[in-house]
C-alpha positions as CSV (number, residue, x, y, z in Angstrom):
1,X,0.0,0.0,0.0
2,X,1.4,3.4,-1.0
3,X,1.6,6.1,1.7
4,X,-1.0,8.9,1.5
5,X,0.7,12.0,0.2
6,X,-2.3,14.3,-0.3
7,X,-1.0,16.9,2.1
8,X,2.7,16.8,1.5
9,X,4.3,20.2,1.6
10,X,1.2,21.6,3.4
11,X,0.8,22.9,6.9
12,X,-2.5,22.1,8.8
13,X,-3.7,24.1,11.8
14,X,-6.0,22.0,14.1
15,X,-7.7,23.8,17.0
16,X,-8.8,21.6,19.9
17,X,-6.3,19.0,18.7
18,X,-5.5,17.5,22.1
19,X,-8.5,15.1,22.1
20,X,-11.5,13.8,20.2
21,X,-12.1,14.8,16.6
22,X,-9.3,17.4,16.7
23,X,-6.8,14.7,17.6
24,X,-8.1,12.4,14.9
25,X,-7.8,15.2,12.3
26,X,-4.2,16.1,13.4
27,X,-3.1,12.5,13.2
28,X,-4.7,11.9,9.8
29,X,-3.3,15.1,8.4
30,X,0.2,14.1,9.6
31,X,-0.2,10.6,8.1
32,X,-1.1,12.4,4.8
33,X,2.2,14.3,4.8
34,X,1.2,17.6,6.4
35,X,3.2,19.5,9.1
36,X,0.7,20.1,11.9
37,X,0.1,23.1,14.2
38,X,-1.5,21.5,17.3
39,X,-3.6,23.9,19.2
40,X,-4.9,23.0,22.6
41,X,-6.4,24.9,25.6
42,X,-3.4,24.7,27.9
43,X,-4.6,23.3,31.1
44,X,-2.7,20.4,32.7
45,X,-4.9,17.7,31.0
46,X,-4.8,19.2,27.5
47,X,-1.1,19.9,27.8
48,X,-0.4,16.3,28.6
49,X,-2.6,15.2,25.8
50,X,-1.0,17.6,23.3
51,X,2.5,16.4,24.2
52,X,1.4,12.8,23.7
53,X,0.0,13.7,20.3
54,X,3.1,15.5,19.2
55,X,5.1,12.5,20.3
56,X,2.9,10.1,18.3
57,X,3.1,12.3,15.2
58,X,6.9,12.5,15.4
59,X,7.2,8.7,16.0
60,X,5.2,8.2,12.8
61,X,7.7,10.4,10.9
62,X,5.7,13.6,11.0
63,X,6.4,17.1,12.2
64,X,4.3,19.1,14.5
65,X,4.4,22.1,16.8
66,X,2.1,23.0,19.7
67,X,0.3,26.2,20.7
68,X,-1.6,26.6,23.9
69,X,-4.3,29.0,24.8
70,X,-7.9,30.1,24.4
71,X,-8.4,30.4,20.7
72,X,-11.1,33.1,21.3
73,X,-8.4,35.4,22.5
74,X,-6.6,37.6,19.9
75,X,-3.1,36.8,21.4
76,X,-3.7,33.0,21.0
77,X,-4.9,33.4,17.4
78,X,-1.8,35.6,16.7
79,X,0.5,32.9,18.2
80,X,-1.2,30.2,16.1
81,X,-0.7,32.3,13.0
82,X,3.0,32.9,13.9
83,X,3.6,29.2,14.4
84,X,1.8,28.5,11.0
85,X,4.2,30.9,9.2
86,X,7.2,29.4,11.0
87,X,6.0,26.0,9.7
88,X,5.6,27.3,6.2
89,X,9.2,28.5,6.4
90,X,10.2,24.9,7.4
91,X,11.1,25.8,11.0
92,X,8.9,23.2,12.6
């Protein structure tokens, strides 16, 4: 079976990526070749979950960065955007 390369050279931002549907989307995007910006709320539970997700993505050969915070706040959205641009420049 050939690997899925649909998202090779793309960066995917997933909000709420530490669990549930967001986690599944982040893993699927990584498995399809994307670099992933993993956003999560930032409390103790979601931090641990996001770190486990990043580890799983990297063990599968993918690349990911994490961004914590309340996505409804402008500073969090700006940080997500900054990490996205860093990823596009290949720094993730």
